[in-house]
N, C-alpha and C positions, 0 to 999 in steps of 0.2 A: 339446537334443541331444549337443552335446558336451561338456557336463559327464557324463551318460551316458554315453556312449563313450569321458573320457577313465580313468571310475573303470572303467566298467565292460563294455568295450569287446574283441573278439580283442585288439586293443593295448594296452589299457586296465591302470590299474596292478594290477587285481585284477579278471581275469575271470569275470563269473556262470558261465558257463557249466558251470565247475568244481562250482559248486554244483545242479546240478541233471544228475548222470550217470544216464545211462541202466542201472538196475542188474535190469532184466528183471523187475521188478514190475510188474501191473497199475495203471492210471489210478487208481484210487481206492485204492489202496493208497498208490501217493506221492504224494496228496493228505493221505493221513493223517499219513504221516509229515513231509513236509515241504506245508503248506497253501499253495500258490500256482495263483493264473491261468498262470503260463506252462509249465505240464507240458502246457496245452493250443495251443502256442504252433506246434509240428511237427503240428499236424492244419488250423492257417491258412497256413501255410507259410512260419512265420516262424521264425527261432534265436531262442537267449536273449536276443542282444542288441537284436534287433528288437521281440523279446516285449516286452522294459522300457520301449520307444518310446514303443508300441500304449498301453500301460497308461498310460506318462505324461501320454501325449495325453488319453487319456480322465480321467483324475483331475483335469489342468488343464480341457477343456472344461466338464466335471459343474459341478466347483469355483464356474467362471466364474459357470454360468447357474445353479444354488443365490444365488448375487450381485446377478444380475440378475432374476431371475422367479420371484417366492413361494412358486408352486406346485411348484416342485419342491424346497424344502425341506420336503422330506419322510422317512417312516423309511426308504423302501425306497431313498431316492438316496446317503443317507447310510451303509445298508448296502455298497449300491457305494463308495464312496470308502474305505469302512473295508476291505472287502476289495481294493481295489486298491493301497493302503498296504503291508497285511499281506503280500502278493503278491510287491512290492519290499525289504516288511523281510525277507524269509527269504531272500534271494539278497543282500542290501546289506553285508554280511561286517560289516568291524567302520565304516565310515562311516556304518551306521545304528545304530551300538549306545549311540547318545546316550540321557538320560533322558526329553529332551522328544519322542525317538522312542517311546519305550515311553507316552507319558504322552498324544501324539497319539494314538495306538491307542486304548489306553484311553478315553480323550473320546469319540472316532469310533464306538465304539461303544455306548456309552451314550447319546448323539444319537440312533442309532438307536430305542431305546427313550423316549428323552424327544421326539422329533418326531412330529407328528402321521401319518396315512395321506393324502395331501391326492390324491393319482395313484388311488387305492380308493374314495375315498369318495363316497357319495353321499345324505350330510347333512352338516350345516356342522361342522365340528370345532376349533371357535374355539377348546371349554370341554371339558374330561372331568374327571372324577369324581379320577381315579387321578394327572390329572399331577403331586401334589405327593409323590406316592409315585417316581416317576421323579426329580422333580427335588431329592430327598433324597439319592441318589444319588451326583450330580454333588456336591454339599456334601460328603456322606461321603469323596469323593475330593480336596476341597479340603483337609478336613482332615487327611488321610493325608498328601499331598504338605506342605502347611505344617507338619506336627508332626515328622512323621519328619524334614525339612528340619534344624530347629532343634535335636532331640535330637542323630544322630552327629555335628554338631559337637563337643559334648560328651565322647559315648562315644568319637572316637575321642582322645582324650586329645591333641589337636595342641592346643604349649605355645603357641602366636599367639592361639586361642581361648580356652584358658581362664586366660591374661593380658591377655584383651579389645584385644588387639593387631593383630586378622587383618586390619581393614580399613589399616592403614597400609601392609602387603602389598599387599592384593588390586586396587587400582587399578591398581597397574603391572602386576603379575604375571598377571589374570585374560589368558581364552582371548585374544582380542581388545576392546583399550582405545576406547573414545570419545575424541574430544577433552577432553571434560568428564572424563573418568576423571582427565587429568593438574591441574583443575583443583580436585577432590576429593582429590587425594592431596597436597596443600598446604595444608589442612586441619588445625589444630592437633592433636599429639596424644587432649589430652583430648577432644575434640569424637568423636574416630576412635575413642575406648573409650567414648564414650558412644553413638555409633553403635550399636557390636556389642552396648551391653545394649539399645537400643531392637528391634535384630534378634531377642537371645533372645526380650527379653514377643511379638510380632508374632508371630514362628513358635511358640514353645511354650504360652503362656498364651493369647494372644487368639482361638487355636482351637476353647477349650473353649467359646468364644462361638456357634460358630456354632449349634450346637443349643439356644439360650437359646431358651425360649418369648416373653422380650420382646424386641419389635423391634426398640425403639431400640438395643440393645444387639447384637441384628445390623447393623444397620445402621454400628456404632460397628467392628466387627468388619470390615467391609464396606471401610470407607472407611481402616483402617491396613492392608489387603492393598494395595489398590490402592497406596495410594502406597508403600510397600515395591519395590512391583514396577517403579511409572513408575520410580522412581529409579535401579533396576536397569538401567533401559531408556535411560537418559538416559547412564548410564557405562559400561554394556557391552552387547558384542554379544553376545546368547546366542540367536540364530535364533527360534525363533517362540515360546521357550519362555514369556515372562512374559507374553505378548500370551494365550497359551495359559490360562494362570494366570488371569489379570483374566474372561478368559470363564467361567469356571467360578464366578471371585467371585460373578457374575449371581444365581446358586442363594442369594442371600443376600439378594435384592432382594423384595419383593411388589407386587402391582399399584401400589397407589397412591403408594408411593415412583419407579417408573419413567412413570408417569401424570404426575409433578410435571416431569423432566426434558423430556418432551415435551411438556409443556404443557395437560393435559388431564386434570390434577387436580381433583375435587371438592371443593367448600367442604366441609367440616369444621363440624359442626354446634357451634357455643359449647359450651362445655365447663361442665358443673352443677359448682352451689356448693350446699354443701361437695363438694365430688370423693366418688366414690365407694370403700369399703374394697378396693378392687382394684385402683384408681388408684393410692391412695396408698401399699399396698405392693408398685407395682410400681417405684412411683418409689425407696422404700427400699433394695428388693434390688438395682436399677442404681445405685443411688449408693452402696451396700454394695460393689459386682462392683469399679468404678474403684477406691474405697480400699484394695481390699485388691490387687490390680493395683501402685498407685501403695507402697503398703506393703510388698509384694514385693518388689516393684522393687527399693526403698529395702538391705532389709534382706539379701538375697541378693547386692549387687552394690557396698554399701557406698557407695553412692552420698549425698555430703555436699558442700556450697558452700564452698573457701574463698576465704573475703572477702580474704587480703589477697593469692592472686593472682586473684584473680576467675575464676575456672575452676568447675567441676563433678570432682569428684574420683572414682574408681569405683574397687572394685577386688572379681576373685572372692571369696563372703566363704562359700563353703558348697568341701566336697572332692570328689574324685571318685567317694569310697568314700557318701558323701551321696547327691550324684547318681541311681547308679546304685538305693540302699535306694531313692529315691524313684518312680523308674522301673519298679521288679519291683510297687511299689504302686499305680499308678495304673493300669499299662498294661492288666490283666484288669478292674479296675472301668470303664474309656473304653470296654472292647469291652461289657460290660453296660449301661453309661448309653447307646450309640447303639445296642442293641438295644432298648431300649425306645421311643425315638425314634423307631427306626424304626415298630414297631409302631404307637405310636400314632399314625403318621403311614397306615399302614395302617386300622385302626380308624380314623379317623375320614372315609379316599377310603370308608372299605364307607359311612358313614352319609351321606355324598352321595352314593351310587347310592342309597340307599334313598330319597330326596329327588327323583330324576329323576319328573318324570310321565309318565305313562303304562307298565301294565303290560310291554311288548314293551322300552319301553325303558329301563324297570328291568332287566329281565332283560340286553338287552343290553350296561347298563354294571354289572353285576356280574360278567358273563364276561369283558369285557375287565380291571378289578379284580382276577379271582384269576388271568389269566394276570400282569398284570404285576408285583401283591404278587409270587408267585411268583418270577417273574422277579426281582426287586428284594430277597428272601431268600437267593438262590442266588447274586447278585451278591456280597450282604454276606459272606455265608459262605468263600468261597472267596477272598474278599481279607481274610481276619484273619492267614494266613499269611504273604503279604507284612508286612503290618502288624507282626504282634509280630515280623518281624527283627530290629525294634531291642531288646530284649530277651529272648533266647531262648531264657529258664526259662519265661516266657508260651509262647511261642508252642512248648515239649516239650508245656505243658500243654493243647495244643487237641486236640478229639477226631481219634483218629488219621483217621476219616473225610473228615474237614473236608481234610487232606495230598492225600488221594487223590482228593480231587475237584479240589483244586487243580493237582496234578497230570496231571488227565487234559485240564484246559482251558488250561496253560499255553502250550503252543506258537503258542496262539491270538492273546496275550498282553494277554487279555483284562485281567488284574488284574499289578498291578506294584507291587516296590519302589521308592522311593525316597529320597533324601541327599543333598542340592546344600552341595557345599564341606566334605566330609566335613572335608580338611584343607587346609591353607593352604601353598602350594606355592611355590617362587621368595622364599623369605626370604632369601635370602643374594643374591638379582636375578635378573629376570626371565629362564629362559634361553631361547635361541631360537636355532637351529640353520641358517647361514649356507649356500647351496649358493652353490660357483663353479666354474666351466667355465674348459678352456684344452687348447690344441693341441698344447703344447710342456711345460707342467709347470713350467713358467715365468713366463708372464704367468699370472693369474689374474684370469679377471672375474666379478663378480657376478650371480647371477641373480637380477634384482631382481620377487618379487611385485606382483600387483596390491593387493593387499590385506594380507598379511604384514606387521607390523613388522618394517624392518631400517633404512631408509634414518632415520639421527637427525632430519634435518633436514625430516622429511615428517608432515605433522600423522595422529593416529590416523585409520581411518577408521572410517564407519559402515556395514556388511555382515554379512552372513551368515556365524559364522565354520567356520572349519577345520580339515582335520588335522594339520598341522604344529604347532601348537602342542603336542598331547602329543608328539609324535617327539623333543621339546626335554627333557622329562621323564626319557627313559632309555636307555640304549644302545641303537644302531640294530636287535641282534640282538632286543628286545623288539616290534619295531616291521616287520615283514616288508614290509610294501607299502610302508612308506619304499625299503628298497633297490628294489626293483619300480620305482619313481615316479624313482628314478637311472637305472636302468640303460635306461627305455622315455626319457627322457632322451638318453642316452649313442645311442639307438637313431634318435631325432628326429621320432620319432611325434606328429604334427600334435594330436592328438588329446588327449592328455597335457599336449602344449607349451600349449595353451587353456586347459589350467587354472591353469597359471602367469602367460600373459599373451595375449589376447584380441586387441588389436594385436599384431601380430608386429614390427613396425619398433623397439618395446619389447625386444623379445626378440634378444639377444646373440649368440648361435648361430642364427638364422632359415637363416641362408645356408648353412651348412652344422654339424650337429652337432658337440659338442665331442670331443674324443678322451679327456679325462682331468676326472673331476668329485671335488669334492671337499665333505665335509661338514663345518662346524667350529662348535663351539658357542660363542656369543658371552652374556656378560649383560648388558643392560639395567637402566636405571632411570633413572626422570623427572628431568631437570633442574630444577634450582631455580629460583624465579622472577627473577627479571634477567637473562636469559640468552637474547635475541630471538633468533632463528632454529631454536636448538634444543630438541625434545621432548625428548631424550634422550639419551644417553651409552652408551656399551656398550664391553667389553674381554673381549678373546677369551681363550678359558679353554682347547679343546682342540679339533685336527683327531676329529671323531664319524666320518666313514668315509674311510678310503683313499681314493687316485683308482685308478681303474681305467680299463683302455683295452679299446677295441671293437671288434674287429677277426681278422683272420687271427692263429697263434699271438699271443695278446693274454693268453689266459688266462683271457676275462674267466667263463666258466663254471663250470673250477674256485674264481674268486675268489667268484662269488655262487652255490652251492650248491644252496641252498634258497629260490630264488626263487619268489615262488606262479605267476609268469608262465608259468614253463616245462610247458610242456605237449605230448607229443608226441603226443596226441588227434587225428588229423585233424580239423579243421575241418568238420560240414556245411554248405553253403550252401544258405538257401530256394532254391526254383526262384524263374524268375526271372515271377512272379505278381502281379496286381495290386494287394496290400495289401504287399508289401514294397517294389515300385516307389515308389508313393503316400510308404512314411514315408520311402523314401533322398530323395525330390524334398523334401520339408518340410523333414529333417535341412539341407541344401543351401541352400533359403533361409534358415532358421533360424542358420546357421552364424554368420552375421556379429555376431550378436547376443547380450550377456553372458548368462547368468540374470536376475541383478536387475533386468536390462531389460526382461525379456518382464513378469517377474512382476509392478513395480510399472507396467506400463500397463497389465498387464490389470484391475490392480487400479483405477485412474485411469479406465480407462472405464467402472467397475462403479461407481460411484462419482459420475461423471458424469451417468451413465444416471439411479441414484436419485435425484440433488439436481436432472436437471431433471423426475422424472414427481413430484418434492415439488413444487417450482413451480407444475407446469402443478396439480396438484390444489387448489395455493391460490387460483390465478388462478381457478378453476371454482371457486369460493364455499366452499372446503375443505369439501365435500361427500366421505362415507366413500367406503369402496369395498364394490363391492356385494357381493363378499363377506360385510361386515360387518351388510349393513343386513336383510339377512331372518334371520343368523343368531337367534337365541336360547337362552339358554343354560338346559337342561332342568332347573333346579329346583325343588322344588315351590313353590305359588304361585306370586307374581311376582317371587322370586329375594332378599327382602327380609329372609326367615328366614334364608335361608344366610348372607347378611353379616354379620348379625347377630354369626351364629354365631362368623365367622371373627376379628371384632373382637371376642367375649368371650375369642376359643380364644387370639388374639396371637399366630399362630408365623403368621401372612401367608403363606398360601399361593400360589405363585407360580402367576399364571392366563395367561390370552391376551395382554394384553400385555408382560410378560417373557418370552414365550414368544418371540416374536416377534422383542424387544430381544435376545435370547440368541440366536435364530437368524440376525439379522443381522450380531452380533460376528465368530461365525464364519464 
């Protein structure tokens, strides 16, 4: 609650009510222009501030319910969660304009298509013929995310990415490093350069295997992506971004592999000898792919072993022009191959509908297939616009109608463009803004944040990142929210102070707000090994924001002419009804607890409930749940023919086990 108040409340850094101005339009016109449920707040007696709190509470409780109760992992529930987050996104301003917010919204909408309708079902939905179509959309999103993230590193012309030295700066200059980042920074330069090469291979070359018909290649791609995400999680704090990417990676798995993890894998029949022609060709093709990955890595990055120095040397062996020409050559063919892959999934799903027993069920399955196939084609079509942003000539060759379709749905964040770490910041040292306060302009006291790097003797934290890192990358005039933040500190607003320190005893100006505040730019570097007690060293660079005085005749208003918080519109307080009073009571109860503490408590509670439930089922003899006892796949005959078809196709369609596994990860 304090976070939402400190950021978006009437006394927060960027009041959200400024985003929902009454313009004389009707309700539906307002929803069309800015799709957010907050427009209904006044009808419930809630202002924008309390409306956001209500949406947050509903989202937390609903998410907790989906973790604990399997019937709530439903398409309608995911639609509600997506609508709640989209509503907050519309008024979140700069604090919700991160790529992980866009990825969560797009993934959340795809979850609506992937999840079954538990709440409205009247027959078991453990298996559906069109599941492979919706899971393909997850795979396509994962491909766009990873491929674009690799491509933009080279199209940006950043010298550190082209020189393969980006990781020698990344660990100490990223948003918020973890303690492991200090150790990763100490690795030798040749290993850091080799790690950049591996990043290019995993992000540009390996994603092309996502749509491979060979199962082992998809499994190889899965483990490569998960390994990269785990390494990023260990060395940096990037909110839920990497965890969500790992969830998307599960679209590359099949029932057999998930069953192996869960201890429910079936014994495969002994391989016939001599092996079939299909098996031999599949193995040869797989080996050829691995060989090409190794060959291209050696050729394009000049990999060679230096026996004298006992290290692997690497350098970029192609030019920017070469890469751009390659990108122009492959972008549209990738779109074409992806379309063929989707077409195959749609055709095969139609075949599976035809195999369903009973004409009514066959008709029902075909109707569902038509709906989800149309949705998949539509999502794929509009996603081509943000995907081809990586190569603008290809983007210009798209049919104009596709651009019009994208423009029509853009406000709903259904599809987005991605590209991580386009340029490496902090090459000359990690920029960090240090905020200090004073009563007399003589003695300055640093305002130490709970998590932001500042104290060189404190270990880097493991937390959710925040906006202060971006404030150091440019002048404060480019970050109006930062000026508003300083203004609120001068006013002594408790909700904003709680963003800095939950424990007010650790805030040096808890008794009285400072009369002056200044923000100074420092450069930080990780220390070298052998210096105990110090994680970093720093050097003052410049004063970013001159001191400001708040009070009569101080000139604060003239010093801050464009504050986003300055608003002369009178604030309409909600009536003293039950809902506003209940939300205010919940806010007061939750005030002593930090947001991470609440979130982790809920996660641990849900994990404990699921663990006790699993142990209870094992104690009772491991009997399957009632949901699966009577469920029967509506395949033709006994289902063996369909299973054989899946094995021959080699595409590893993801069915009930992987669906349940993926939803639990979410």
